[in-house]
C-alpha positions as CSV (number, residue, x, y, z in Angstrom):
1,M,-75.2,-0.9,-13.8
2,T,-75.7,2.1,-16.1
3,D,-75.5,2.3,-19.9
4,S,-73.0,5.2,-19.9
5,P,-69.3,4.3,-19.9
6,A,-67.8,3.9,-16.5
7,P,-65.2,6.5,-15.6
8,I,-61.5,5.4,-15.9
9,Y,-59.0,6.3,-13.2
10,P,-55.3,5.8,-13.7
11,L,-53.3,4.4,-10.8
12,L,-49.9,6.0,-10.3
13,P,-46.7,4.3,-9.2
14,Y,-45.3,5.1,-5.8
15,P,-43.1,8.3,-6.4
16,G,-39.5,7.6,-7.1
17,A,-40.0,3.8,-7.4
18,S,-39.4,1.8,-10.5
19,R,-42.5,1.1,-12.7
20,G,-40.9,-2.2,-13.8
21,A,-42.5,-3.5,-17.0
22,V,-45.8,-1.8,-16.2
23,R,-46.8,0.7,-18.9
24,R,-50.2,1.6,-17.5
25,L,-52.7,0.6,-14.8
26,D,-56.2,1.8,-14.9
27,V,-59.4,1.1,-13.0
28,R,-63.0,1.5,-14.3
29,I,-65.5,1.9,-11.5
30,E,-69.2,1.7,-11.4
31,M,-71.7,1.4,-8.4
32,A,-75.3,0.4,-9.0
33,A,-78.2,1.6,-6.9
34,D,-78.2,-1.8,-5.0
35,R,-74.6,-0.9,-3.8
36,T,-73.0,-3.4,-6.1
37,L,-69.5,-2.1,-6.9
38,R,-67.8,-3.2,-10.1
39,L,-64.1,-2.6,-10.4
40,D,-62.3,-3.3,-13.7
41,Y,-58.5,-3.2,-13.3
42,V,-56.5,-3.2,-16.6
43,L,-52.8,-3.7,-16.3
44,E,-50.9,-3.0,-19.5
45,T,-47.4,-4.6,-19.4
46,D,-45.2,-7.2,-20.9
47,L,-46.6,-10.1,-18.9
48,Q,-43.4,-12.1,-19.3
49,H,-41.9,-9.7,-16.8
50,V,-44.7,-9.8,-14.2
51,R,-45.5,-12.6,-11.9
52,I,-49.2,-13.5,-12.1
53,P,-50.4,-15.9,-9.4
54,P,-51.7,-19.1,-11.0
55,A,-55.4,-19.7,-11.1
56,V,-56.9,-21.5,-8.1
57,R,-59.8,-23.7,-9.0
58,G,-62.9,-22.2,-7.4
59,G,-61.0,-19.2,-6.1
60,G,-62.3,-18.3,-2.6
61,R,-61.1,-16.4,0.4
62,A,-57.3,-16.4,1.0
63,E,-54.8,-14.5,3.1
64,R,-51.7,-12.4,2.3
65,L,-52.7,-11.8,-1.3
66,W,-50.9,-8.4,-1.3
67,M,-47.6,-10.2,-1.2
68,H,-47.9,-10.9,-4.9
69,T,-49.7,-9.2,-7.9
70,C,-53.0,-8.1,-6.4
71,F,-55.6,-5.4,-7.0
72,E,-57.2,-3.7,-4.0
73,A,-60.0,-1.4,-3.0
74,F,-60.5,0.4,0.3
75,V,-64.0,1.5,1.0
76,A,-65.1,3.9,3.7
77,G,-68.4,5.6,4.6
78,D,-68.3,9.4,4.1
79,D,-68.1,10.2,7.8
80,S,-66.7,7.0,9.3
81,P,-63.2,6.2,10.5
82,G,-63.8,2.5,9.8
83,Y,-63.3,1.0,6.4
84,L,-63.3,-2.2,4.4
85,E,-60.2,-3.6,2.6
86,L,-60.8,-5.8,-0.4
87,N,-58.0,-7.7,-2.2
88,F,-58.5,-9.4,-5.5
89,S,-55.9,-11.8,-7.0
90,P,-55.6,-12.9,-10.6
91,S,-55.6,-16.4,-9.1
92,G,-59.4,-15.9,-8.5
93,Q,-58.8,-15.6,-4.7
94,W,-60.0,-12.7,-2.6
95,A,-59.8,-11.3,0.9
96,A,-62.0,-8.8,2.8
97,Y,-61.1,-7.1,6.1
98,R,-62.8,-4.6,8.3
99,F,-60.9,-1.9,10.3
100,E,-62.4,0.2,13.1
101,S,-60.0,3.0,12.2
102,Y,-56.6,3.6,10.5
103,R,-54.9,0.2,10.8
104,Q,-56.8,-0.6,14.0
105,G,-59.3,-3.3,14.9
106,M,-58.7,-5.5,11.8
107,A,-61.1,-8.5,11.4
108,A,-62.2,-10.7,8.6
109,A,-65.2,-9.0,7.0
110,E,-68.4,-10.9,6.3
111,L,-69.8,-9.9,2.9
112,A,-73.4,-10.4,1.7
113,A,-71.9,-12.6,-1.0
114,D,-68.5,-13.6,-2.2
115,P,-67.0,-11.2,-4.7
116,H,-67.3,-12.4,-8.3
117,L,-64.0,-12.2,-10.2
118,Q,-63.3,-12.5,-13.9
119,V,-59.8,-12.5,-15.2
120,R,-58.7,-12.1,-18.9
121,Q,-55.1,-12.2,-20.0
122,S,-53.2,-11.6,-23.2
123,A,-49.4,-11.1,-23.9
124,R,-49.7,-7.4,-23.1
125,E,-52.6,-7.0,-20.8
126,L,-54.1,-8.4,-17.6
127,E,-57.7,-7.5,-16.8
128,L,-59.4,-8.4,-13.5
129,Q,-63.1,-7.5,-13.0
130,A,-64.4,-7.7,-9.5
131,T,-68.0,-7.3,-8.6
132,V,-68.9,-7.0,-4.9
133,R,-71.7,-5.7,-2.8
134,V,-70.8,-3.0,-0.2
135,A,-73.1,-2.5,2.8
136,S,-72.7,1.3,3.1
137,R,-76.0,3.2,2.7
138,E,-74.2,6.6,2.2
139,R,-71.8,8.0,-0.3
140,I,-68.5,6.1,-0.1
141,R,-64.9,7.1,-0.3
142,L,-62.6,4.8,-2.2
143,G,-58.9,4.2,-2.2
144,L,-57.9,2.2,-5.2
145,S,-54.5,0.4,-5.4
146,A,-52.5,-2.5,-6.7
147,V,-49.3,-4.4,-6.0
148,V,-47.5,-5.7,-9.0
149,E,-44.8,-8.3,-8.6
150,D,-42.0,-8.3,-11.3
151,D,-40.3,-11.4,-12.6
152,E,-37.5,-11.1,-10.0
153,G,-39.9,-10.9,-7.1
154,G,-39.8,-7.1,-6.6
155,L,-43.0,-5.3,-5.8
156,S,-44.2,-2.0,-7.2
157,Y,-47.1,-0.1,-5.5
158,W,-49.8,1.7,-7.5
159,A,-52.6,4.0,-6.2
160,L,-55.0,6.8,-7.1
161,R,-53.1,8.9,-4.6
162,H,-50.0,8.2,-2.4
163,P,-49.8,9.9,0.9
164,P,-46.4,11.3,2.0
165,G,-43.9,8.8,3.4
166,R,-43.8,5.1,2.6
167,P,-46.4,3.3,0.5
168,D,-49.5,3.1,2.7
169,F,-52.9,2.2,1.0
170,H,-54.6,2.4,4.4
171,H,-53.7,6.1,5.0
172,P,-56.8,8.3,5.1
173,D,-55.3,10.5,2.3
174,S,-55.5,7.5,0.0
175,F,-59.3,7.5,0.1
176,S,-59.4,10.1,-2.6
177,L,-62.4,9.2,-4.7
178,A,-66.1,9.9,-3.6
179,L,-68.7,7.7,-5.2
180,E,-72.5,7.8,-5.2
181,P,-74.6,4.9,-6.3
182,S,-76.2,5.0,-9.8
183,P,-79.8,6.0,-9.7
184,S,-82.4,3.3,-9.9
185,P,-83.8,2.7,-13.4
């Protein structure tokens, strides 16, 4: 990774929906020359009013993480209809899926290595750092998002950009950030 500070991108709540107890949700992003992507999600909130999945010893791959508090990244090649969906849970669990095109051809994605997750929590902040290697050799487009579950089980949806209509992190308009790898040292 580089020595300069990674850019910070604010995630926005779905228009017209309640923010719940969330004050702010930001993502710091960095991609190294070896295509290692580091995503640092910082959720500022009163954690008494947010359901955080309990830690699972050893973490590992799991399904349906998006049904609870979960941080997500959607990764596409610059000129490809296919994309990768990555889900990171504060439990330490993760999921990875490949799609051939918009919501079509979903399959479990094989990654070069399991994502590395680190979670830190205080009374007012939850931070999840995910490090994962992406296979794309070209510039990538990212869609960054999160689902936050409140203490009553309600879900709020956060993204860099929300397309028109219902919340849809898979929509091509959600892939709003282009990212180049950092130059080799």
